[in-house]
N, C-alpha and C positions, 0 to 999 in steps of 0.2 A: 191262384184262384182260377178255376175253370169257368168258361162261359156257360150260361144257361142252355144254349143251343147244344153244346157238347154233352152236358149232363142229360138233356132230354133225349138226344140221339142214342146215348149209351143205354139208358134204362129201357127205351123203346125196343132196342135190339135184344136185350135180355128177356123182355116180356114176350117177344115174338117166339123165342126159343122155348121158354119155360111156362108161359101162360100165367105167370105170377105177377101181381100188381106191385109197383114200386113207386116210392116217393122220396125225393131228396130234399131235406130241409136244412136251414141254418141252425145254429145252436140256440137261437131264440124261437124256433118253431116256424119260421117263414118258409113256405114251400118255394123251391127254386125250379123243380121239375117233377112231373108226375105222369104216370101212365093212366091215371083215372081222374077225370076232371072234377067230379063232385065229391071227392074224398075230403073228410073233415079230420084234421089232426089236432089233438088237444095240445096246446102250447105248453101247458104246465107239465104234461108227461115228457115232452121233449126236453124242457129245461131241467127237470128232475133227473132224467137219464144222462144228460150232458154233464151234470155235476157229480154223478156217481162214479165209482171206480170200475164199474163193469164195462166191458167192451161190447157186450150184447145183452139184450134183455127182452122178455115178452111182456107187453103191456096191452091189455084190452084186445086180445086176439091179434095183435100186431107184433112183429119182431123188429126191434131197433138195433142198429149196428153203427159203430163209430168208424169214421174215416179220418185217418191222421195224415198230416203233411209234416214229415220230419219231427215226429213226436208231438206235434201240436194238433189238437182236434180242429178239423176243418168243416166236415159235414156229418150229418146223420142220415143214414139210409133206413127207410121203413119198408118192410116186406109184408104183404098180406094177400088174402084171397086164396085162389086155388094153388095146388102143388105143394112142393116141399119148400115152404117159405124160409126156413132156417138156412138151408143150403143155398137157395137163390140169393137171400140177403147177404150171406157171407161172400158169395161170388161177386155180387154187385159192389160191395164195399171194397173188395180186393181189386176189382177192375178200376174203380175210381181212384184208389190209392196209387195204382200204377200210372194212371193218366196224370196225376199230380206230379209224380216223379219225372215223367217224360216231359211235361210242360215246363217244369222247373229247370231241367237240363237244357231244354231248347232255349228258354229265357236266358240262362247263364251263358250259353254259347253265343246268342245274339248280342248280349251285352259285352261279352269279351271281344267279339268281332268288331263292334262299333268302336270300342276304346282302342283296339289295335289299329284300325284305320286312321283314327284321329291322333295317334301318338300319345295317348293318355296313360300309357303303362310303362313302368320301369322294365328294363330288359329282363331282369330276373323274374319279374311277375309274368312276363309274356310266356316264358318257357314253363314256369310252374303251373300256371293256369291252363296252358295248352295240354300239358301232361295230365292234369286232373280231369279235363274235359275230353280226353282221348283224341286229341287233334294232332296229326302228324306235323312235326316241326320242320322237316326237311323236304317236303314235297315241292314240286315245281308248280307255281301258281301265277295267274295273271288276273288283274282286276279290270272288270268292265263297268262302265256307268251307262245306264239307260235313262234317257230323258225324253219325255213327250211334251209337246207344246201345251197341251192341257195338263192340269195337275194329275198326278198318278192316282188311280183308284184301286179298290180292292181287286177287281177283276184283272187289272194289269199285273198286279203283284202275284196273283194266283196263277196266271198264265206263265209268267217267268218261272215261278217255282215248279210248275209242271214240267217245264223243259228240262230241268236238272234234278228231278225227283229221284231218278235212278241212282244217282251218286250221292253217297253220304259224306263225301269229302268236299262237296261244293257248298257255298254259303250264300244265301240271299238276304240282304238287309237294306236299310235306308238310314241316312243321317240327316235328311232334310225332306221337305214336302214335295219336291219336284222330281227327284231321281231315285232310281233303284240301283243298288250295287250288287254285282255278282262277283264272287271270288271263285274262280274256276281252276280246278286242279288239272294239269296237263300231263300227258304221258311223257316219259323220259326223252323221247325223240320228237316231242311236239314242236312244230315249226310255226313260222309266221303265217303260213297258209292255213294251218289248223286254227289259229286264233282268228283269222279272217272268216273262216267257215262258221265258227261259233257265233261271231257277230252277225253274219248273214242269217243264221238260224233264228236269232233273237228278233231281228227286224222282220223276217218272214212270218213269224208267229203273231206279230202285233200289227202289222201294217194294214190288215184287212178290217181291223176294228175302228171305231170312231174315236181315235185317240189323238188326232192332229199329227203334226210332224214328229217323226221319231228320229232321234240321234243316239248312236251308240259309239262310245269312245273307249279305248283300252290302252293300258300302259305296257311296259316291258315285262318280260318273264322274270320272276324272282325265285330263288332256290331255298330261302329260309323264311320262316314265318315272321321273323323280326323285320323283314324287308317288304312285307305286304303293304305297309303304309306308303312306301315309295312308289310302288306300282299304282296305288290309289291316287296319289298326288299327280303322277304322270297322266293318268286317265282323266283326272279333273282338268288339268291344263289342256289336254288334247280336246276335250269337250268345248272349253272356252275359246281356244284358238281356232277350232274348227268353225265355230259360229261366225268368227270374224273373217277368215280368209278362205274357208272351204264350205260356205253355207249351202252349196248345192249337194254336198256329200252327206249321206245318212250315216256312214261309218267312217271313223277317222282313228288312226293309230298314232300314238305318241311318236313313233319312229318316222312318221310321214310329215311331221310339222315343218321341218326345214327351218328356213330363216324366220318364219312366222313365230316360232318359239322364242327366238331372241328378241324380236320386236315386242312381243307380249310382256316381256319382263322389263322393258324400258320405262322409266318414269315419264309422265306426261310433260313436265317442264322441259326435259331433254328433247322430247319429240318436237315440241314447238320450236325450240331453238334450232334444231336440225332443218326443219321446213323453212324457217326464216332465213337461215344462212344460204340455203340452196336456191330459193325462189324469191327472196326479198319479201315483197308484200303480196305476192301471188301464192296460189296453192295449186298443186297438180290436178285437183278435182274441179278447178274452175273452168277447165276447157269444155267446149261444146261436145255433145254426144258423138258427133262424127270423128272428132279428133281423138277422143278417148277410145272409141271402137277401133280406130286405126292403130293406136298405141298398143292396145291389148292384143290385137291380132298379130302385130309385129313381134311381140314378145312370145306369143304362142308358137310362132314359126321360127323361133331362135334367130331373130334379126335377119331373116332371109327376105330380101326385097321382092324377088320374083314370085315366090310362093305366096307372100302376103298380098301382093297386088292381084294375083290370080284368085285367091279366096275372097277378096273384097270386090271382085269384078270391076276393077279399075285399071287404067293403064299404068305401067311402071312409072312413067314420068309424073303422073298425078300423085302417086305415093311419094316419090322423091320430093315433089313440090311441098307436100304436107309436112314431110320430115324437115325440110329446109325452113319452112315457116315456124315449126315448133322450135327449131334451133335458135332462130332469131329472137323468139319471145322468152326462152328460158336459158339460153346459153349452153344447152345440152344437145349433143348430136347422138340420137339413138342408134346410129350405125356404128358408133364407137362403143366398144364393150364397156369401158369404165363408166361412160355417161349413161349407158343403158341400165347398168346395175344401180347407179345413183337414182335414176328416175323410178325404176321398179321398186326400190326400197322406199322411196318417198310416197309412192302410191299406197303401199302397204301401211306405212306409218300413219298417213291420213285416215285410212280405213280403221285402223286401230283406235285412233283418237276419237273418231266419230262414234265407234261402238262404246267406248268408255263413257262418253257423254250421255248415252242412252240409259246407262245403269242407274239404279236408285241407290243412293248411298245413305 
């Protein structure tokens, strides 16, 4: 079923060229679109024509034409007024029928892509439906997920579609209310740099609008259509993990997640057990802001005491004193690599636990 806006735009365009008036009605005679506002259509004429075997018919100086969708009668086009109404009516009916076919093919593709992403198809169905819809099964693809802090709207979706409108091998869809999914076909020599540039293009096209914070995540490249769902799951994980550990980044790739990907998959009870074993009744985020700033800067500088003290504008001995104080309270010496790793992981685990507490289940 086409929208009334599409119907109206179509017959307006035909009238502009032919000067012939057109009205599209339902099988019960209800007008859906018309080039003439004050036209009166006799409903009994429409119903009688719809029930007849004729594909076209002249009734009361008007020409009626049937529009079918896969052999099922969908609309009736009525042509009247100036010009060759028979030819114009046939042309309008043909145009609407082609739009129905195109809309149905688009709907079928979108439905197929959604089920493909969610793993709702058997392997044999994936290849059979892809072949029927003329979708290449062996192309190199990567899945992007775009999410705005505000709920996505029509303009956001249209902007994204416009970015990839030149390629018939890219697909734009959505499986929830907050995110837009882009399945992008890459060139055979497409690199991680190319994927990063595509993400930057998406962000650049949207960041000037009033859409709130924008986040784009993407998975790894896949070479077969059956693996697209894997790239989607990777992109979804990258989006979630990015919100926890890389909140300052607008773009995050699955390949950049590092240890955060492992922590994200840990059950909460195991995380609590880990924190309790390391810190007993304390938590690494219980320290004051000065201590936490010192710890984070120390990690940023790869445990280099001199560089850390320089960037914090404090004396080297002051930094050593803070590290000694931290060692006494936690039993961990951040100047020792193993202890530093333990503390770093603990900070990330606590961050992960806090994030999970904020989610609505």
